[in-house]
C-alpha positions, -999 to 999 in steps of 0.1 A, spaced: -55 -476 -16 -75 -509 -24 -65 -543 -19 -66 -546 -58 -39 -519 -62 -18 -536 -35 -22 -570 -53 -12 -553 -85 21 -535 -68 31 -569 -54 28 -587 -87 48 -559 -104 73 -554 -78 67 -518 -76 58 -493 -47 20 -487 -40 20 -451 -51 36 -459 -86 12 -489 -93 -19 -463 -83 -5 -435 -107 -3 -458 -134 -37 -474 -131 -52 -441 -126 -34 -426 -158 -47 -455 -179 -82 -455 -164 -82 -490 -151 -116 -492 -131 -119 -514 -102 -149 -538 -102 -176 -524 -79 -213 -530 -71 -233 -528 -102 -264 -509 -104 -298 -524 -106 -312 -532 -139 -336 -507 -153 -369 -517 -172 -375 -509 -208 -410 -513 -222 -428 -503 -253 -462 -488 -253 -470 -481 -289 -454 -483 -323 -469 -463 -356 -455 -459 -388 -470 -447 -421 -461 -437 -456 -467 -448 -493 -458 -480 -512 -446 -476 -549 -441 -502 -576 -462 -531 -579 -483 -525 -546 -488 -488 -549 -509 -478 -519 -509 -456 -487 -502 -475 -456 -504 -470 -417 -494 -493 -390 -505 -488 -353 -503 -511 -324 -504 -505 -287 -485 -525 -263 -478 -533 -227 -458 -561 -208 -459 -597 -216 -459 -615 -246 -470 -601 -281 -472 -616 -315 -472 -607 -353 -485 -635 -374 -489 -635 -412 -472 -649 -444 -437 -646 -450 -426 -615 -470 -457 -596 -456 -442 -571 -432 -438 -589 -398 -399 -585 -396 -404 -550 -408 -424 -541 -378 -397 -556 -356 -368 -538 -375 -387 -505 -373 -389 -507 -335 -352 -514 -335 -345 -486 -358 -362 -463 -334 -342 -476 -302 -309 -473 -320 -312 -446 -343 -301 -465 -373 -308 -501 -387 -292 -513 -419 -312 -545 -417 -343 -527 -427 -347 -532 -465 -341 -500 -486 -373 -504 -504 -393 -504 -474 -372 -477 -458 -381 -453 -488 -416 -461 -484 -419 -450 -448 -424 -414 -443 -433 -411 -405 -425 -431 -373 -435 -429 -338 -425 -451 -308 -434 -447 -273 -425 -465 -242 -409 -460 -205 -381 -467 -187 -389 -478 -149 -423 -458 -158 -406 -427 -170 -422 -422 -204 -402 -414 -238 -411 -412 -274 -393 -412 -305 -410 -395 -336 -394 -386 -369 -401 -378 -403 -381 -397 -432 -375 -381 -465 -348 -389 -491 -331 -411 -469 -328 -384 -437 -346 -388 -405 -356 -357 -389 -373 -357 -355 -373 -355 -320 -368 -376 -289 -391 -367 -260 -380 -379 -225 -407 -366 -202 -424 -333 -192 -396 -322 -168 -370 -326 -194 -366 -308 -227 -368 -327 -258 -338 -332 -281 -340 -328 -321 -321 -346 -346 -315 -344 -381 -297 -372 -400 -288 -408 -392 -257 -399 -375 -274 -374 -349 -302 -398 -345 -281 -425 -334 -258 -403 -313 -291 -391 -295 -304 -425 -290 -271 -438 -279 -268 -411 -251 -301 -414 -239 -300 -454 -238 -268 -455 -221 -276 -429 -196 -314 -440 -185 -303 -478 -186 -272 -471 -165 -249 -489 -190 -211 -482 -188 -189 -479 -219 -168 -508 -222 -132 -507 -237 -118 -532 -258 -91 -540 -285 -97 -545 -322 -69 -559 -342 -60 -544 -374 -54 -578 -393 -66 -611 -378 -37 -628 -360 -16 -597 -356 -10 -579 -324 -12 -544 -338 -47 -527 -335 -64 -499 -316 -86 -495 -285 -122 -494 -291 -152 -487 -270 -185 -505 -268 -218 -488 -263 -252 -488 -273 -247 -497 -308 -235 -533 -297 -256 -535 -265 -290 -530 -286 -281 -563 -301 -294 -581 -268 -328 -570 -278 -334 -587 -308 -332 -624 -318 -331 -631 -355 -328 -666 -372 -308 -656 -404 -282 -683 -409 -258 -664 -389 -237 -688 -367 -234 -662 -338 -250 -667 -305 -255 -630 -296 -253 -599 -318 -242 -599 -354 -205 -609 -352 -180 -625 -330 -152 -601 -339 -136 -577 -313 -151 -596 -283 -187 -584 -290 -204 -615 -277 -182 -610 -244 -191 -575 -241 -228 -586 -241 -224 -612 -216 -205 -590 -193 -230 -562 -195 -262 -581 -192 -251 -608 -168 -229 -588 -145 -196 -606 -143 -175 -590 -117 -139 -578 -126 -144 -582 -163 -144 -546 -170 -112 -542 -150 -97 -569 -167 -108 -552 -202 -95 -520 -190 -60 -533 -181 -58 -556 -210 -67 -526 -233 -41 -503 -218 -15 -530 -219 -19 -537 -256 -20 -499 -262 14 -495 -244 29 -527 -261 18 -514 -295 35 -481 -289 68 -500 -277 66 -522 -307 63 -490 -330 93 -475 -312 114 -506 -316 101 -510 -352 110 -474 -360 145 -480 -341 151 -512 -361 142 -495 -396 164 -465 -386 191 -487 -376 189 -508 -408 189 -475 -428 218 -464 -409 238 -496 -412 232 -495 -450 249 -459 -450 279 -467 -428 301 -474 -458 289 -441 -474 299 -424 -442 334 -439 -441 338 -428 -476 327 -394 -468 352 -392 -438 380 -403 -460 372 -375 -486 369 -350 -458 402 -359 -444 419 -355 -478 403 -322 -486 413 -310 -451 449 -321 -458 449 -303 -491 439 -271 -475 462 -274 -444 486 -247 -457 457 -220 -465 451 -191 -440 429 -199 -412 392 -189 -411 398 -167 -381 427 -147 -396 408 -141 -427 376 -129 -408 401 -107 -387 415 -93 -420 380 -87 -433 369 -70 -399 401 -46 -399 393 -38 -436 359 -30 -428 369 -8 -399 394 10 -421 365 17 -447 345 31 -418 373 54 -404 381 66 -440 346 74 -448 344 94 -417 375 115 -425 360 119 -460 328 132 -450 348 157 -424 371 168 -455 339 173 -477 322 195 -451 354 215 -443 358 221 -483 323 232 -486 325 257 -457 359 271 -469 344 275 -505 315 292 -491 336 316 -471 358 324 -500 328 330 -523 312 356 -498 347 373 -493 355 375 -529 320 388 -538 324 417 -511 359 425 -528 346 428 -561 317 452 -550 340 473 -530 365 478 -559 334 488 -581 326 514 -555 361 529 -551 362 531 -592 328 548 -592 339 571 -564 372 580 -581 354 588 -615 327 609 -600 355 631 -583 375 633 -614 344 642 -636 332 668 -612 367 685 -611 370 683 -649 337 695 -659 336 722 -630 366 741 -648 350 742 -682 333 776 -696 312 765 -726 305 791 -754 274 770 -769 249 746 -756 263 711 -761 229 697 -772 216 724 -796 251 745 -802 231 776 -793 256 803 -783 259 809 -747 251 845 -750 218 841 -767 209 816 -740 217 842 -714 198 869 -733 170 846 -738 167 843 -701 166 879 -690 164 871 -656 196 853 -655 231 868 -645 264 861 -652 267 845 -617 248 815 -629 256 788 -654 251 798 -688 238 762 -695 216 751 -669 212 782 -651 222 769 -615 245 788 -593 279 777 -597 295 756 -568 317 772 -544 352 764 -546 361 739 -520 390 716 -513 386 680 -525 374 654 -496 396 620 -501 386 604 -468 360 580 -484 384 571 -510 411 563 -485 389 542 -463 376 524 -493 411 515 -505 422 505 -471 391 480 -469 400 467 -503 438 460 -494 426 441 -464 399 421 -484 425 415 -512 450 400 -486 421 380 -470 410 367 -506 443 354 -512 445 335 -477 409 320 -485 418 311 -519 448 292 -505 426 277 -478 401 264 -505 430 248 -526 442 230 -492 408 219 -482 401 206 -518 434 188 -519 424 172 -484 390 162 -499 407 146 -528 431 127 -507 401 116 -483 383 103 -515 413 84 -527 419 68 -491 381 57 -489 382 43 -523 416 24 -514 401 11 -482 370 -3 -500 392 -20 -526 412 -35 -495 378 -47 -480 367 -62 -515 398 -79 -517 395 -95 -482 361 -106 -489 371 -123 -521 399 -138 -501 374 -158 -481 375 -194 -495 343 -213 -502 353 -239 -479 375 -230 -451 398 -253 -429 375 -247 -399 345 -255 -421 361 -288 -433 371 -295 -398 335 -290 -385 322 -313 -415 347 -339 -405 336 -340 -369 301 -342 -378 307 -372 -401 326 -388 -372 299 -380 -346 273 -396 -370 293 -428 -375 297 -430 -337 260 -427 -332 249 -450 -356 273 -477 -343 257 -471 -310 224 -475 -322 233 -509 -339 245 -518 -305 213 -507 -289 190 -523 -314 207 -558 -312 206 -558 -272 176 -568 -250 156 -538 -234 145 -542 -198 107 -544 -193 90 -509 -189 77 -502 -155 45 -492 -169 40 -525 -190 50 -546 -159 21 -528 -138 -5 -531 -165 4 -566 -170 2 -574 -133 -32 -555 -134 -46 -576 -161 -33 -609 -144 -48 -600 -111 -81 -590 -127 -84 -619 -149 -77 -642 -117 -104 -626 -100 -127 -624 -129 -121 -662 -131 -129 -671 -97 -160 -648 -95 -173 -657 -130 -173 -695 -128 -204 -698 -104 -222 -671 -123 -216 -687 -157 -224 -721 -143 -257 -706 -132 -264 -690 -167 -255 -724 -184 -281 -744 -163 -307 -715 -170 -300 -716 -206 -302 -755 -207 -336 -753 -185 -351 -724 -210 -339 -742 -242 -356 -775 -231 -389 -757 -222 -386 -740 -257 -384 -775 -272 -349 -784 -274 -356 -820 -263 -324 -837 -270 -303 -812 -253 -285 -829 -222 -263 -801 -211 -249 -765 -221 -218 -749 -211 -214 -713 -218 -178 -698 -215 -172 -662 -202 -152 -656 -235 -181 -664 -257 -181 -702 -269 -211 -723 -261 -204 -761 -257 -235 -784 -260 -240 -821 -248 -267 -840 -269 -282 -874 -270 -256 -885 -295 -225 -867 -280 -207 -833 -277 -215 -804 -300 -215 -767 -302 -238 -739 -310 -223 -736 -347 -230 -772 -353 -266 -774 -346 -296 -767 -368 -311 -733 -375 -343 -741 -355 -321 -752 -326 -298 -722 -329 -330 -700 -326 -341 -717 -294 -306 -713 -279 -304 -676 -288 -338 -671 -271 -328 -692 -240 -297 -673 -239 -313 -639 -240 -338 -648 -215 -310 -663 -193 -291 -631 -195 -322 -612 -180 -331 -637 -154 -295 -644 -140 -285 -609 -146 -313 -597 -122 -295 -615 -95 -260 -607 -101 -261 -570 -113 -268 -577 -150 -284 -549 -168 -307 -562 -195 -337 -539 -197 -363 -569 -203 -373 -562 -240 -370 -590 -266 -377 -587 -303 -380 -625 -318 -379 -626 -355 -382 -661 -368 -380 -667 -406 -409 -689 -419 -384 -713 -439 -364 -719 -406 -391 -722 -381 -400 -753 -361 -425 -777 -368 -459 -765 -356 -459 -785 -323 -425 -772 -315 -437 -737 -325 -468 -740 -303 -448 -750 -272 -422 -724 -277 -449 -696 -279 -466 -712 -247 -432 -713 -228 -427 -678 -240 -460 -667 -224 -453 -688 -192 -417 -673 -189 -431 -636 -192 -456 -644 -163 -428 -658 -143 -405 -628 -151 -415 -593 -138 -410 -564 -162 -404 -588 -193 -418 -578 -227 -414 -603 -257 -427 -593 -293 -424 -624 -315 -431 -627 -353 -441 -660 -368 -457 -673 -400 -479 -697 -385 -511 -675 -378 -532 -704 -366 -511 -714 -340 -507 -678 -331 -545 -676 -326 -547 -706 -305 -518 -696 -281 -519 -659 -281 -550 -637 -269 -566 -618 -296 -558 -585 -281 -520 -594 -280 -518 -604 -315 -515 -587 -349 -527 -613 -374 -527 -606 -414 -548 -632 -432 -537 -653 -461 -521 -633 -487 -524 -599 -469 -500 -577 -457 -493 -567 -422 -494 -530 -429 
């Protein structure tokens, strides 16, 4: 464990392992050795398009660059600032400062440069407000395409943060000024890029565009390299996040307690009503007894249904047997009758001696005479031989008679069995219907609100009352500090103490450097500068104390330039990471007098010569001074009334 973690554990009064776990969980980084700064320099800028409106014309601007001081000079509103803003647009991926009209005119942009000698280029087409292009990062790495401002900004942010070795800084943004609630934020290239440009647009901000959310502090921290400040920011952000969560929980608990307090009387009224209802139903059968009766009725229905099914099956079987037996009896009786009739007919008709044909009434004598071949031994009607007299055989009749007698007895028994089975079936059906009626009655006997249900409702109401009373007590009492909060608070205090001790000599050196540079840039009545690590700048002038916000626009411009240069020069000694590129835009209405401007340009040129890797691109409305101070090959000068592009 590091001595920082040990110090935090001692401050919080917890063991070392617990402190380390909390710091790791909330990603509180310890201050380490910051890497060396990387050098960003531009080698060319080119953009083209078509103007519309009053000055309709095609245009193309191209400029090759290198280290040192470079200057754009021309009349105001003739395109100097546009060149700087287009450069900044390429480096950031977005630029709301660029005028909409100018943005619509531009159709093609290409920026080339290098970081520590490694070349890169940004090229894109701009149509209907949408940039579409590619970032090339060298021969050995593939390029990255983008389409739209969001992708463009994301690509440039990742590239710059990675190549310039800048770390994301955590911070806190309040939802409402003066309120504690807010949300954690991160600071990346979108903010850090403001350290590359210096504008003079009546904004009382030393660095960047705004003082909100600690943006000035973030720029100072990153580009000076203040030790332990990132640790302090991490701990502070984590601490505020945890405290906001606790405030939210307490707020919700308080609101819930208040809501429950408002309903206490209603709860008591409900308890009284429930007790009265329970007393009124005290003599009613218990729900358990009623449920048991219903269960028994259901079981009885199931039993009756089973018996009924058995009775139906028996009745059907007996009925089928009876039907088959009775059919056999009927058929045998018919056979017996036929047999008896045949025997009687044979005996009767065999005894007859007809005298004429029963069909044609021809006398039998004539029939015999007509058949000369017939004799008296044959039938005089059909001519067949008469049957021999034989005794009558009654065996078949007797057997059939006995079978019929047996079948008749069985038929009677089966008929009795059918009647008995039918009776049993009807009884089973009646029992099943009665069982079903009993079950329906048991179901109907169940009350809408049983005694047990009312008892449960009463106990629930009593429990709710007890819980709300306990919540009132908890909300009114003090809660002990959370161990996590104690550890994060200790980490913040420890990092703040270390940052204060380590930052003071560095900030003193930065303040001294700003003072020297501002004087060199023409701020002659300045007697002293004190830049605080939290952003404010105090000044000491000939006529007394002052601050950055109270001096003139021209003096603010000098102080901005001096501060940016000091970030680079001092940061190189203490781990700051300013990449060494400055874009200085000075609006003509707010520029210095000619002698001051000449001195400023000369000093900027001298500072570039003193500082390795420094590149400054400045814009001025005084072309004559630019010609006098800046070499021709390092200046883009538009003649009177002419446009820069």
